[in-house]
Residue, then its C-alpha position, 0 to 999 in steps of 0.5 A: m944631174s940629180p933631181i931637184q928637191w922641192s921645198d916643203t912649202l912648195k909641196d904643201q902649197t901643191r897638196q893644198a891646191l890639189e886637195s881643194h880641187g883648185r877652188d882656192m887657187p887664184g886665176l882658176a879661170w885659166e884652162y890649164i894649171n902649170f906644173k914642173n917636175a923634179d926631173g926638169g920637165y913641165g906639164l899642164m893639168p886641165t882645170d876641168e879635170l882638177l875640178m872633177g877631182r882627177f889629177v892628170i898632167s900632160r907633159r909638154e916636152i914629150d906629149t904624154v899624159e900621167s894620171f894620179d889617184t891622189p895629190e900625194a901621188v902627184i907630189e911623189a912623182g916629182w910634180v909641184l905647181d909652177 
């Protein structure tokens, strides 16, 4: 099965949310932000990490943590907002 290809609109929404450190996202009172990956996986980014400019996603299905330096690196790794 080939990886999912996300739309440019969804990638742009994800980039904007990460670049603003989530400050323009509705529901920022949540503890985590949900992400999905082009490989079919799902992950959570702690809101407090995002607010501090850190892009850290914990994969739900295999309980690993991935860290990224930039919003673009998050998207290039296949992650977008869920």
